[in-house]
N, C-alpha and C positions, 0 to 999 in steps of 0.2 A: 808641701804647700797644699792647702785645701783647694781641690779643683771644683767645688761646688759654687753655689750662688750666694754665699754669706756676705761677701764683700759688697758694699752698697753700689759700687759702679757696675756690678754684674747683675744686680736685681732686675733692672729694666730689660736686659738682654735675655734673662731666664724667662721672664714673664712673656715677652714677645715671641721667643722661640717656642715656648711651651704652647702658646695660643696657636702658632702656626702648626705645630705638631698635632694639636687636637683637631685642627681642620683637616689634616691628612689621615687621622685615625679612622674616620669612617671607611677609608679604603684599606688602611694598613692593619687595624685591630678591630674597631668597632663593627665593621661590616661582617667580620668573622662571627661575632656574637649574633648579629641579625640572621645570617645565613644558617647558623647552627640551631637557632632558637626553635623554629618550627619542627625541625627534625628531632631535636632533643626532647620535645614534648612527647613524642612517640616512645622514647626510651627511658623517660624519667622514672617510670614505675619499676624498671628493671635495673638500670644502671645509675649510679650516682656520680660516676667519674665522666667528665666531659672531654670529648675529643676536639682538639682545636688545631687548625692548620692556618698559620699566619701567612698572608699574602706574601709572595716573593720567597717564601721558605716552605713551599709545599712538600718538599722531600724530608722535612724535619717536623713531623707532627708532634703535638703535645698531648699528654693525658693529664688532666687537671682535676683536682677534687678539694673541697673544703670539708673539714671535719671539726665539729664543735665539741667542747667538753671532753677533750682527749685525756685519757687516764694513763697513758703510757709514754708520755713525752720523754721521760728520763731514759727509758729503754731505746727509743728511736734515736735520741741524741748519742747514746753510747754506741750504737751501731755505726753512726757516722764517724765518731772519734776512732773506732777500731778499724775503719776502712773496710767494713763489710760490703762487698760489691753488690750483694743483693739489695742493699738499701741505698744505692746510688740514685738518690732523688734530691730535688730541692725541697726541703721542708721549711716553710716560712711561717712566721708568727703573724697570724691573720690580723692582730690588733693594730699593726702599724702599716697596713695596706689601705689605700684610700678608694681604690676602684679597680675594675678589671683592666682598664687601660694602663694603670700603674703597674700591675703584674705583668701584662703582656709586653709593655715597653721594655722591661728588664729582660724578659725571655728573648725578645727580638734582638736586643743588643748582644746578649750572651751568645746566641747561636751565630750571629754575624762574626763576632770575635773568634769563635771556635773555627769557623770557615776560613778565616783570614789569619789563623795562627797568632792571635793576639790575646789569648787567655792569660789573665794575671793570677788565676787560681788553679786548683788541681784538675777540675773538669767543668763541663758546661753547666752542671747543676749547682756547684759551688759558685760559679760565675753569675748565675742568676741572683743568688743571694747578694753577692758583692755589687752587682749592677743596680740594686735598689738603693744603694747608699749615695748621698750627694758628694761624698769625698772618696779619696783613694786609700783610706785606711782599711785594710782587709780584715784584720782582727776585729775592729770596731763594727764593721758591717755584719759580721757573723753574730756578734753579741746583740746588735740591734734588730736584725731582720731574721736571723736563723732561729732554729728551735732551741729552747733551753729546758732544763729540768722541770720548770714550772709552767711552761707554755700550755695554755688550755684550748686554744683554737688554732688549727694548723691548715695551711694550704699546701698541698702536695703536688709536685710537678715532676713529670718524667718526659724527657726528650727522646723520641724514637722508641723502638721496642714494639712488642706485640700488644695491641690494645687490650685484648681479652685477658692475657696474663697480668698485665699491670693492674687492671681493674680488680681482678681476683686477689692479687697480692695486697693492694692497699686496703681493700675491704676486710681482708683477714688479719692484717698486721697493725692496723691503726685502730685502737680502741676508743672510738669516738662516734659521734652522731653525724653521718654523711648529710651534707646539705648542698644545695645549688650555689655555685660561685657567682654571685650577683653583686651589683653595686649596692643594692639594699642590704644584703647580708653583711657586706664589709662595713658599711656605715653603722650598722647596729652593733658590730663588735669592736669598732675603732676606739682606740685609746687616744683621744684628741690631744691631751696634754703631751703625751710622748711624741706623737706625730708633729706637733708644733715645734717641740724642742729639737727634734732630729733635723727638720727642714727649715727651722727658724721662721716659722709662719707667725703672723700677728695673732696674739691672744685677745679675747674680749677684755675691754677695759673694766676696771673695778666697778661693780655695781650693775654691769650689763649681763643680760641673760646669755647662757650658752646656746648659740644657734648654728653650731657646726663649724666647719673650717673656713667658711666664707667664700665669696665669689672669687674666682681666679686661683684658688688654692691648687686645683689639679694642674692648671696650666703651669704654674710656678714649679710644682714638683716635677712634672715631665720635662720641663726645660732644664731644671738642675741636673737631672739624670743624663739628658742628652748632651749637655755641655761639660760634663765631668771629664776632667783631664784635657779639655781643649785650651 
């Protein structure tokens, strides 16, 4: 049974829960962005991979990077399929991510599930991919949010590990253009039709101009993730 917010009776709950979650995100996620921003300005010219520590999960730091126009997605996917431990990362298709809060909400849930022995997938990195999905279909979540042979824009995430080694590894092994992971970058890369289809968001009516996902879309998406399986 789909645990997302597709059913009409769950829509209001998802919207309300997501809005409530957004109000707490300045403490849980968005504050992390603000706190890191000034410091990251000093590092931007040297490092393209961002260090993120989510509140309440300080002992589980993230290394996060956005890579555009990736030329070796097929190779990266093959390493995952072969179980190459060196490539134990969450490699996400950036075109179906709507914001930093969207990304970090999945990370937050995956790490919490790992700490509480509730993982439904192989490891915390595959769990991040799974936790982006509004339903409990693992294979579908990997197809929708994970890297494919034709993926062009990739968000790479590593939980834990040595920051310097992770940065060097990603910059060496991902053949793409490093970029800052920002809401603006994700909006510019977003495939709105795919995002609407995945989360069942309203599309512009015939004849209306495309103006983005619309007000409340992020709240709805975050709510659907938080309530998945409830």
